[in-house]
C-alpha positions in Angstrom: 17.7 -83.2 -47.9 18.6 -81.1 -45.0 15.3 -81.1 -43.3 15.0 -85.2 -43.2 18.5 -85.4 -42.2 17.2 -82.8 -39.2 14.3 -84.8 -38.6 16.3 -88.1 -38.5 18.5 -86.7 -36.0 15.9 -84.8 -33.4 13.2 -87.2 -34.1 14.9 -90.4 -32.4 16.3 -87.5 -29.6 13.2 -85.3 -28.9 12.5 -87.0 -25.4 16.6 -86.5 -24.8 16.1 -82.8 -25.4 12.9 -82.2 -23.5 15.0 -83.5 -20.1 17.9 -81.5 -21.7 19.1 -78.9 -18.7 20.8 -76.8 -21.2 17.3 -76.3 -23.1 14.9 -76.7 -20.5 16.9 -74.3 -17.7 19.9 -72.8 -19.5 20.1 -69.2 -18.5 19.9 -67.7 -21.8 15.9 -68.6 -22.0 15.1 -66.4 -18.5 16.9 -63.9 -19.9 15.1 -64.3 -23.4 11.8 -63.6 -21.8 13.0 -60.6 -19.6 14.7 -58.9 -22.7 11.4 -59.2 -24.7 8.7 -58.1 -22.1 5.6 -60.3 -23.0 2.5 -59.0 -23.0 -0.9 -60.6 -22.2 -2.4 -59.8 -25.2 0.6 -61.2 -27.7 0.1 -63.8 -30.1 4.1 -65.5 -30.1 5.5 -67.7 -32.6 8.1 -70.1 -31.5 10.1 -71.5 -34.2 12.2 -74.9 -34.4 10.6 -75.2 -30.6 12.5 -78.8 -30.2 10.7 -80.2 -27.3 8.4 -76.6 -26.4 10.6 -75.3 -23.7 10.9 -71.6 -25.0 6.9 -71.8 -25.7 6.3 -72.8 -22.8 8.3 -70.1 -21.1 6.3 -67.8 -23.1 2.9 -68.9 -22.7 2.0 -68.0 -18.6 2.9 -64.6 -20.2 0.5 -64.0 -23.5 -2.6 -64.9 -25.1 -1.4 -67.8 -27.3 1.6 -69.4 -28.5 2.1 -71.2 -31.9 5.0 -74.2 -31.2 6.4 -74.7 -34.7 8.9 -77.4 -35.9 9.9 -79.7 -38.8 10.4 -82.9 -36.6 7.0 -84.5 -35.0 8.1 -86.1 -32.5 9.5 -83.5 -31.2 6.1 -81.5 -31.9 4.3 -84.1 -29.4 7.2 -83.6 -26.7 6.0 -80.2 -26.7 2.4 -81.0 -26.7 2.9 -83.2 -23.6 4.8 -80.8 -21.7 2.1 -78.4 -22.7 -0.5 -80.5 -21.1 1.4 -81.5 -18.2 1.8 -77.8 -17.2 -1.6 -77.2 -17.5 -0.5 -74.6 -20.5 -3.8 -74.5 -23.0 -3.4 -71.5 -25.0 0.0 -73.4 -26.6 -0.8 -75.4 -30.1 2.0 -77.0 -32.1 2.5 -76.9 -35.9 4.4 -78.7 -38.1 6.3 -75.6 -40.2 9.4 -74.9 -42.1 11.3 -72.0 -40.9 12.1 -70.9 -44.3 8.8 -71.4 -45.1 6.3 -70.6 -42.6 2.6 -71.5 -43.2 1.2 -68.2 -41.5 -0.3 -65.5 -42.9 1.2 -62.0 -42.9 1.0 -59.6 -40.0 0.2 -62.2 -37.2 2.5 -62.3 -34.7 3.4 -59.7 -31.8 6.6 -62.1 -31.0 8.7 -64.3 -33.1 11.7 -66.4 -31.2 13.5 -69.1 -31.9 16.3 -70.8 -29.6 19.0 -72.7 -29.8 18.2 -74.1 -33.0 18.9 -71.6 -36.0 22.4 -72.9 -36.7 20.4 -76.0 -38.1 18.6 -73.8 -40.7 20.0 -74.4 -44.7 19.2 -70.3 -45.2 19.2 -68.3 -42.4 17.9 -65.0 -44.5 15.2 -67.2 -45.5 14.3 -67.6 -41.9 14.7 -63.9 -41.1 12.6 -62.8 -43.9 9.8 -65.3 -42.8 10.4 -63.9 -39.6 9.5 -59.7 -40.8 6.7 -61.3 -43.0 4.7 -62.8 -40.0 5.3 -60.3 -37.7 3.2 -57.2 -37.1 4.4 -53.7 -37.3 6.1 -52.9 -34.3 6.5 -56.9 -33.3 9.8 -58.6 -32.1 12.1 -60.8 -33.4 14.3 -62.5 -30.8 16.8 -65.1 -31.1 19.2 -67.2 -29.2 21.7 -69.2 -30.5 25.1 -70.6 -30.2 27.8 -68.7 -31.9 30.5 -68.9 -33.7 33.9 -66.5 -32.9 35.0 -63.6 -34.7 37.7 -61.1 -33.4 35.9 -59.7 -30.7 35.3 -63.1 -28.8 39.0 -64.1 -30.1 41.2 -60.8 -28.2 44.4 -60.7 -30.6 43.3 -63.2 -33.1 43.1 -61.8 -36.9 40.1 -61.5 -38.7 42.1 -64.7 -40.8 42.7 -66.8 -37.3 39.4 -66.3 -36.2 37.6 -67.4 -39.6 39.9 -70.6 -38.6 38.5 -70.8 -35.4 35.1 -70.9 -37.0 35.5 -73.2 -39.2 37.3 -75.6 -36.7 34.2 -75.0 -34.6 31.5 -75.8 -36.8 33.8 -79.1 -38.5 33.5 -80.0 -34.7 30.0 -79.6 -34.1 28.9 -81.5 -37.4 31.3 -84.1 -36.5 28.9 -84.4 -33.0 25.5 -84.0 -35.0 25.3 -84.1 -39.0 22.2 -82.2 -39.2 24.2 -79.3 -38.1 24.8 -76.2 -40.4 26.7 -74.0 -39.4 27.1 -71.2 -36.4 27.1 -67.8 -37.7 29.1 -64.8 -35.3 27.4 -61.6 -34.7 28.6 -59.8 -37.0 26.5 -62.0 -40.0 23.1 -62.0 -37.6 23.0 -58.2 -37.2 23.9 -57.6 -40.7 21.3 -60.3 -42.0 18.9 -58.2 -39.5 20.0 -55.3 -41.0 19.5 -56.1 -44.8 15.8 -57.3 -43.4 15.1 -53.8 -42.3 15.0 -54.8 -38.5 15.8 -51.9 -35.9 16.6 -51.4 -32.4 19.1 -54.2 -32.5 20.1 -55.5 -29.0 22.6 -58.2 -28.2 23.5 -59.6 -25.1 26.6 -63.0 -25.4 26.9 -65.5 -22.2 28.9 -68.4 -21.6 27.2 -71.7 -21.8 29.0 -74.5 -20.1 28.7 -77.4 -21.6 28.6 -81.4 -19.9 30.4 -83.5 -22.8 28.9 -86.6 -22.2 25.1 -85.6 -22.2 26.1 -83.6 -24.9 27.2 -86.3 -27.2 24.5 -88.7 -25.7 21.9 -86.8 -27.2 22.9 -86.9 -31.0 23.8 -91.0 -30.2 27.5 -90.5 -30.7 29.4 -93.7 -31.3 32.5 -94.4 -29.0 34.5 -93.8 -32.3 32.6 -90.0 -32.5 33.2 -89.6 -29.2 36.7 -90.4 -29.0 37.5 -87.9 -32.3 35.7 -85.4 -30.5 37.5 -85.5 -27.5 40.7 -85.3 -29.4 39.6 -81.9 -31.4 39.4 -80.2 -28.2 43.0 -80.3 -28.0 43.3 -78.8 -31.2 44.6 -75.2 -30.4 42.3 -73.2 -31.6 39.3 -75.2 -30.3 40.6 -75.6 -27.2 41.3 -71.8 -27.0 37.4 -71.2 -28.1 36.0 -73.7 -26.4 38.5 -73.9 -22.6 38.1 -77.8 -22.1 38.7 -78.7 -18.5 37.6 -81.8 -16.1 35.5 -81.2 -12.9 33.3 -83.4 -10.4 30.7 -83.4 -13.4 33.5 -84.7 -16.2 34.6 -82.9 -19.2 33.1 -80.0 -19.7 33.7 -77.3 -22.5 32.1 -73.7 -23.1 30.2 -72.6 -25.9 29.5 -69.1 -26.8 25.6 -68.1 -26.8 24.0 -64.8 -28.0 20.7 -63.3 -27.7 19.3 -60.8 -30.0 16.4 -59.0 -30.0 15.1 -56.5 -32.9 12.3 -54.9 -33.6 10.0 -54.7 -37.1 9.5 -50.7 -37.3 6.0 -49.4 -37.3 6.5 -47.8 -40.3 8.4 -50.7 -41.8 7.1 -52.2 -45.1 4.1 -54.9 -44.7 
């Protein structure tokens, strides 16, 4: 059910994601490539590739990139963009993040950017990423994160949890296929449980223009009005920092880049 809803929402919006500035040129994309240090001999898997922006950013630096997604329309956009850029080392594959159709120890890098908040079972995604990575391979995740006490100075644990619930409610109103944004503590715990090591984390602001953000998910007028009203709620106002400038209504998400390594001596 979750997969079909994601396919429905993102199938309709595939072309919009191909041209979305946040996805195509966001600061986290260049930083992800810099942090993982791709090598010419690498075989790379980009999970939930969407329109393929992460796969295409990595492709010039590696031997082969597999761009996987459960939405065929997104895969078509990724293939078209790869062809337009002359990137012959990119292939697209229909794949579920929780049940990857690849052999054990197939990839040097598994990447996933701005998609994991849609996954119904993040632990299964982490386990599958471990399985298909070679020993010594790198896992790299970029995603919006929920707030915790470290992001909300002065907030109690309970206040941070309430803000996180309000934030995920906000995202789900805009996009019913939204699952949940985890916080940094939750992501670190999942990676540690899977035996990943050398976990590195960076956090950055991601400024979002409200109009294209809501338009990408085809929000109707009533939903847009509700989303704007929610920005006035104290918890969301403090976390998302809405304001108006020459580009219209803006707010700021918290985005994390998490890079971890599968130890050479780890389990197969």
